[in-house]
N, C-alpha and C positions, 0 to 999 in steps of 0.2 A: 169733564169740567173747562169752563172759560177758562184760560189765561189772564184774564184782566186783572188778576191778584198780585201778578208780578213785574206788574209797570210801576215805574217811579212815580211822584206827583205830578210832575212835567208832562211825563209821557201821559199818565192818567187824564190831566187837563186836557190837553191835545186831543184826545180821544172823546172825550166830551163835547170838546168846543166844535169838532167837525161831525157830532151824532152821528158816529159809528155805533156806539154805544148809549146808554142813558146812566144817569148816577142811580139810578137803582138796580141795575144789570151788575154794574161794578161791585155794587156794595152786596150784589146778591151773590157776585161772584170771590168776594173775601170771605163774608160767612159761611157761603160752603168751605175755602179752604180751611178755615178755623174750625170747623166740626168735624174734618177729616184728620187734620194737625194737631189741634190742640189736646185732647184726651192724653195725647201722650208728653204733647210739650207742657202742659202746663203754662200757659203764658196770660192766659184770663184768666182773673178772678169772678168776673162775670159778664156775659154777653147781654144786649140788648137790643136783639133781633128785631122785633116789632118796632120798637121806636127807631132805629136806623135807618129800619127799609123807607118809613112815615118822614124821616127827615130828608133822605134822599129824593122819594116821589115830590116833596117839596122843594125841593134843588130843581128838579128835571121841568117844574113848574117854573119857577123864577126863569129859566133859563130861554123856556118856549117863549115866555112874554117878552125876551129882549134882553134879560139882565145875562152880564157874561162876567167871568171872574175867576185866577187859575185854582180857588179853592171851594168856588162853587161844584157841592158835590162829590167833594172828596171823602173817602173813610179813613178817621183815622181812630186810633187806640189812646187812652185816657189812664195815666199813672194814677193809682188808687189813693191820691192824696191831693187830687186837685177837685174842686167842685163844679159838679155836672147838674144842671137843675133835673132832678126828679130819677137821678143814678144814683145807686150807692157811693159812701166815701169813706171807706173803712180803714185806709192805712196799711191795709192787711192784718189787722189787731182785733181779737175779741173784744176788746173795749169799746171800740164805735161799730161790733155786729147790729146790724139793723137799721144805721143810720143812712138816712136817703140825702141827699145835698136839698135843699127849697131855692137855692138859686145861681148864679154861672160864677166861677174865678173871673176876674177883670179878661186873662190872657183867654176864656173860653169864650167870654162874649164876644172878643173880637173876633174869635175864629169863626163862632155861631152866625156872627153877622154877614162874615163874608160867605157864608154858606156852606162850611166843613159839617162832615157828619160825623155823630159821633158811635164810634159801634160799642164802648164799654170798658171794663175796667182792666187794667193790665196790672199781673203781681207786681210783688216789690217786697224788699225788707219790712218789719214791723216799722211804722213810723220811717221810714227811710233810716232806718239804722243799721247798716252791714253792706258788705260788700259781694255778697254770692247769691242772694234771693231766699238762703236757707232759713232765714229770721222769720219769712211770711209764719202766721198761724195757720195758714191754710195749706200752701205747697209748695214744693222746689218745684222752680223754673227750670226745665233742662235746656242745655246750648243746642241749637239745631243742629251743629256741627258733628257733635260726637253728646248724646244723650246721658254719657257718663259725668259728664262736666257741667259746671257750673255755668249759667248766663250772664255773671256778675250781679253786680248791686250799686246800689238799691233799685235802681232803675232796670233791672234784668226783666222782667217782663215783657216791658216796652222795647227793648232791644231784640229779645226774641222773637216777638211776632212782627216785626219788621225785616230782619232777618228773613225766618221762616216766609215770608209771603201774606201773614194772615193779617196784613191791616198795610194803608200805603206809605202813612206816616206814625208817629205817636207823638206825644208829650212825656219826657220824663222830669225831673229835678234833680242840682247836684249841688249839693252841699262840701263835698269832699271829693267829687269824682264821680259821681253817683249817676254823669249821663257819659260820660265819657269811658268811664272804664268798661261797663258791660256793651260799649260799643265796638273797642276792639276787641272785645272776648267773641262778640259773635257777627264780626265784619261789617258793620253796617257804619255811619255817619252819626254824630252826634256834637252837638256844640252845646257848651256854658256859655251864655251871655256874661256880659259885664252886669257885675252886681247893680241893681237899680236899671238895667234895661228894660228891663220885662216884669211889670207890675206882680206882687208877688199876693196880693188880693184876692182870696178863697185859695190860698195852699196852706195846706195844713202843715202848721210853725215845727219844725226840727230846730234849726238853730238860724234866728233871725239875721244875724250878720253876718253869713255863709250862704244861704239857700237862695238858689235860683232856678227858675223854668228855664226848660229848654226844647228843642226838638231831636228825635231820633228817625233817621230818615234813610234812603236808598241811594242819594246822591248828595253833595255838596249843596248843589244850585238847590234842591227840594230843602234842605235846612234854612239856607238864603231865604227862601220865599215864607217859609211859616215863622221864621224870627224877625221881618219886616212887617208883617201881619199881628204881631202882639206884640212887637215893642213899642215906646212911646210912657210918657209921664201919665199917670192916672191919678187924679184928687184920692182917692181911695188907699192909698199908698205913699204914703210921706217918706220912703226910702226912694221911689223912682224917681228916674232922672228927667230931667226936662231939656231934651236936648234932641236937635233933628234925626231920624230915622232915615239912612242912607238907601238909595235903590242899589241893593251887595248886585244883583245879576247886572248891570251896569259896569260896574266895575272891571268882571270878568275878561280874563284874556288867555291867552294860551301859552305866554312866557312870562319870565319872572325877571328879566333883564332890570337892573336896578335895584332889586330888592336884595336886603343884606338880611341873612339868617345866622341865629347866635346858637352855638352847641352850647350847652350847661356842661361844664365837666362833672358835675355833683350829679347827675342824672346819668351817669354812665360809667357808674362806679361801681365796685363789687356787690355782687347781689341780682344784677341784671342778667337774665339768661340770654347763654350767646349766639340763639338762634333769634331772639328781640333784636339782640344788640345789630346782629346782620342783617337783619330786614328794616330795621329803622336807619343805616345808614346805607342801605341801595334805596331809599326814600331820599337823603341828602346826598347821594351822588345824581339821583334825577333831577332834584332841585338845581343844581348846578348845571346839569346839561341845555335846562330849561333858560338859563342866563342870571340864577342866582349865585352870588358872593357869600360865603360861610366862614364864620368867624369862630374863635373857641372863647366864652364867657365865663365868668363863676359867678355863683349863688350862694356865697360862702357861708350863710344860715340854712341852706337845706337840712342840716341834720338834725335840728332842732323843730323842723315842722311838723313831724306826728304828734311830740307831745305839746307841743303849742295847740295843734289843732284839737287834740282829743282832751286838753284842759278847756278849751273856750267851748266846743260844739255840746262838751257833757253838760257844761254850766248853763247854756243857753237851753239846751233840753232838758234840765231841770226842770228851768223855770217855766218852762212852754208848756210842759204835760202836766203840773201841777195840778191845773182845772180839769183833769182827766180821773175824778174822784168818785165816780156813783153817785153825787150829788147834785153838784154844776153841771157835768158835761161827764158823757161815757156810762156803760152799762151798769146796773146798780148790780152784784151779785150778791149781796145778803141784806134783809130787814135790819140788823143791827139792832144793839140796843142803846147803840149812843155814837154820835158823827165817827168819832176815831176808828170804833170797829169796822163801822161802814166803809170808810175810807180803807182801810185795810185790806178787808177780803174783795173790795172792787180792783183794787189795785194789784193784788195778789193773783185774783184769775183772770183779770185784765190784762195784764202787759206781759211779753213773753222775755225769756231769760234775758237776751240782750238787752233789750230798753230797759228793765230793772238794773243791771249793770250798770250803763250808762247813766239814767238817773242818780245813782247812789254815787258814782262819780264825781257826777255835776256837783249833787246835793253837798259833797266833801269837801270839794274848792273852793265854794262858795260859803263855807262854815265859817265861825268866829274863829280867828288865831290862825288860819288857812288861808283866807280871800287874797292877800297882798302876798303871800309867798308864791300861790299857783295861778290865781286867776290874774291878778293884777301884774305876775311879770311875764305871763303868756299875753298878754295886751301890748307888752314893750317888745317881747321879742317879734310877734305879728309886723309892728313897725318897724323892724330892723330887716324882716323877709320881704317886705313892700320895697323899702329903699334898696336891696338888692335888687330887684324887678327893674326899678325906675335907673336904677345907673346901668344895669344890661341893656335896655332899652335905649339909652343915649346913643349906642351905635350899632345899631339893627332895628330889623323893620319890627322881627317875630323871633320869637324859639323854636327851635324843632329839637324832639325829643321823643323816646317810646313813650306809651301811656301807662302802661302797668311793667313792671318786673319779668310777667310771667304771660303765657297764653292761660287760657280755661281752666282754673284749678278743676281736680277730680272732684265730686261731690264728696263732700266728707272728710275732706282732707283736711279742713281748718276746724273742725269739729272740737272742741275742748281745749282750743289754745286760740283764745281771743286776740291775743297779741301778735300772732303770727299773721292774723288775717286785717289787724289796724298798720302792721307793718307794709303789706301788699297798696296801701296808698301814698308811698312818699313819693310820686312823682304827679299827683294829683292833687293834692291837699294844699301846697303854696299858693295856687292859683287863687282856689277860694277864701285864702288868708290877705291874699292881697287885692281883691277883687276884679279880677284881670277876665279876660273870655278866653277860653282854650276851645278848639277843636281836636277832634278825634277820627281820622279816615282810617282805612282798611289801606296796609301795606307790601301784605304780603301773608303765605301762609307756612307755615312750620311743615319740617319733614311727616307729622302728623297728620297733616291737614287743618291745623286750626289756624284760625283769624289771628293777626299781630296787628295792632292799631298803632300810627303816628302822631305825636301831639303837636300842635302849633299852638301856641303861646301868643297874644298883644295885647299891649296896654289898655287900660279901661276904654270903650267905646272903641275899640279897634278891631270889631267883627267883619268891619270890610277888607281887611288884609288879610285874615286868616284864609277869610272864604275864598276870597282871589287866590292867595298862594295852595289852600286846598283844591281848588277846581283845578288848577293848572297841573297839580300832581297828579289828580284822579285820572286824568288823562293819558297821562303816561305810566301808571303803574299796572293800571288794568288788572287790578285781584279778580280774581273769578267769583260772581255771587253763590250763595247757597244754594239755588237753584242749580245754576248750568254746572253745577259740580256731579249734581246727580244724584246727590245723598238723602234725597227726599222720597218718601214715599211713593 
């Protein structure tokens, strides 16, 4: 088997540009890897082998006619909630079983124009509701580093296939940490762009004021390349930002002189596993050696972030998923004698337990008599959380912290205890509430050989800052990849 599937996006682009290999050969190498590894890993819900190879051949034709481009002919995976014309978009739910996307999401359209090849659909927690990918209606995605552990979520499939070299890169979405946390668990890079940086048109909505599309990649540079291609204002999304997109790679350096990093004291509190804390502190020490200065900062309203997030997110989920009733959208699971019985039967059969739980919570906090007490109050606390970040950024360029309190959990560890799973999001949800950008990159392995990620946060539209810092750290941390550890087949 060719080892082209192990290449980073940048390396694969150089391979294609030099004509050492064709896009068809690169794509076939990735497909071969998927066929060997994914039956055990469960990272893909579906593979569009014929379509991907056809796209690869078209990319080769474009290149032979003189066209060039870093993404031309690069095979990537797509989380199962982004519409790719001609491919399923089921959100890992029985409710959307059989749905095939009739159009491209804006992010997909921009990547398609650049020549990217779309391999297939990566597994996820149903409708992006979960942090382990155990809530998929179809299968559990296993962590490549330890098949008894979860890959994280909700973009667990995307993170797992990138880490296991079943894709050159992947697209995910981050509503409360769903890119950054699985990237940390699987030992790859994950970027949550600022809210509005990338159009959400064509993304199946979970919580519209929190959702953001972003890349999962093998290197920070690869994340920068994909983000730059997808970013920019879109008339199809009124929340997209009309702001210039920098050349992120042009700002990369090997030093961090003049950079000030903030260390949030609340992100190193009780509950963070000692090995995680130690590895993140090693990354902080590495940043200092590169010339950065570090200071402690406070985010005093962090303790309210989980409650705030799970009120706002479930409220918006309740509204967004109301249309999936078997009549307007979604699978119809009963002929029914009246609309109400049809709605009940379709939603009962179509949605899984976690989705039902969040719809019920969201409907409750929006209900008459409770709206102001819960949803209204949560919006006020959200403002306080954003003000905390604004104050912290007055004295530093970026914040550095753990991504999650623990390495990857054992499969089934959180079963029957949703509160435990919710609390594990404590270090990622604040960035979504505040609309910040955040980057997760590997900073080391535990004694058990599990990856741990370090998180970098910057103000809105500060992607260039965290990408530059992340790239410099990546060069010195030199965390082994899944492939180089020799733990694969």
